[in-house]
N, C-alpha and C positions, 0 to 999 in steps of 0.2 A: 225703581229697584236696581239694588247696588250689584253689580255682577261678582261673585268669589272666585277670585284665581289661586291657583294651586303655586306653588313656589318650590316646592321639594316634589322627591321622588320619594313614592311609599315604600315599606320593608318588604313586601312582595314584589316588588319592581326591581328592587335589588337583587332579590336573591335569584329573580330567575335570569338576570344578567350573569351572577356569579355561576349559575349553571350553566349555562351557554358555553360559557368561556370556559369552562372545566371539561364540558364535554369535545369541546372542538382542542382543546390542549390535548386529551388523551387519542384523538385520532393523530395528530399532526407529529407529536414527541418521536412515537418509532418511526418514522418516516424517516424523520432527519438520523437517528442512530443508523439504519441501513445506508443512506446515503454517505456518513462519513465513512462507513465499511468498504462501499461499492466504490469511493474515491480513492483509499486505500492500496485496494484490488487494481483498481482501473491505473495507477501512477506506479506497482511494482510494476505489472504486467506493461507500460512503457520503457521501463526501467531496462526490463530482459531485452526485450525488441534490442533497445540502444545498445546494449552490450553486446549481443550476437551479433548486429551490423558492423560492430568495431572490430569483433574478433574476426570478421570474416574478413573483413577490409586489411586488417593486422597480415592471416594467415596467406592472403595474396599478394601482398605488398612485399612482405620479409619473408616467407616461404615456409612458415612452421609458426607455434604458438607463441606469445608471451610468456616470461618465464615466470610464472605466476603462484605462490606458494601462501600454506595456508594462514589465515589471521587476518587483522583487523584491516579491510580494503587496499590489498597487497596485491594489486594487479600487476606487476611489473612495470613494462613499458609502454603497455596499453594505454595509461593513466599520465596525463603531465606532462606529456612532447607535445600537445597541443594538434596532432596528427589523429589520433584516434579519440577519444575521451576526454575530454578536460578535467571532468570532476569522477570519482568514484563513484558508483550508482550506489543506491539505499532503498533498501527493501521495507517499503512501510507497510507491509502484511506482516512481519516479522516487529518491526517498529523497534525501539529503546534502545540501547547500548550495542544489538550485533546487528544490528540495521545492513553492518557494513561488510561483518565479520565473512570470509570466505572457507569454506568446507572442500577441502579436498576427496572425492568419490566417483565413481564410475556411475551410481543409480541417482535418480531425485529420492526428495524425502518419500516416503509411505505415510505420514500425518504431522499434524501440524507442530512446529515446534517455534523454539525459541535462542537456540544456542547458535544459531549460525544464519544470514542471509540469502546467499550465495553457495552454488556448487559446483565446483570444476571439473573436470575428465581433463586433465592435463593430455592423455593420449589420442583421445577425438575431437578434442577442443569444445567437445558439448557443457553446456553451461544452462542451471536450472536455478531457480527463486527458492529459497528455502521458504517453506510452508506451503508450496504447490505440489501437486503432482506432475507425473511425467508428461502429462496432456496439458499443461499450463493451466489447470485448475487449482484455484487453492480450498485448502484442506480447513473447514470450520473450527475458530478459535474453541478452546473448550471453555 
C-alpha cells in the first residue's frame, strides 16, 4: 500500500495564517505609535532638564542669566562655550523647523503649538518646553 504525502498547504490553512497575522498586526501597530510619542516626550523632558541645569550653573558662575533673544536657538553664551551646553536643545515634541526656536514670555504654553520649541523668562530665568504646561506635562497633539 502506498502512502499519500501532502506537498503543499491548502487554501484554508493559508487563509487562517493570514487572518492570524492580521490580528497580531492590529494589536501591535498602535503600541508602536504610542511608543514613538512617548519617546519624543521623554527626549523633550530630558532636554528641558539639561537646559534648566545649564541655566542654574550659568547663573551661579556668572551671577546672572545669559543674554537670550527670541529666535532660532539663540541661547547666547549658554551654548557653544563648552562650559554649559555644547549644542542648542531641540524640542522633539513640537518637532519640525521650530523645535529650537525660543519665545520670550513669563508663562508656559496653554495648549499644543508648533511656533516655538522653548519659552524663556529673562527676568526669572525660568524656562519651559513649548507644547508643555507649567507642570511639564505635554499637551496632546491635535
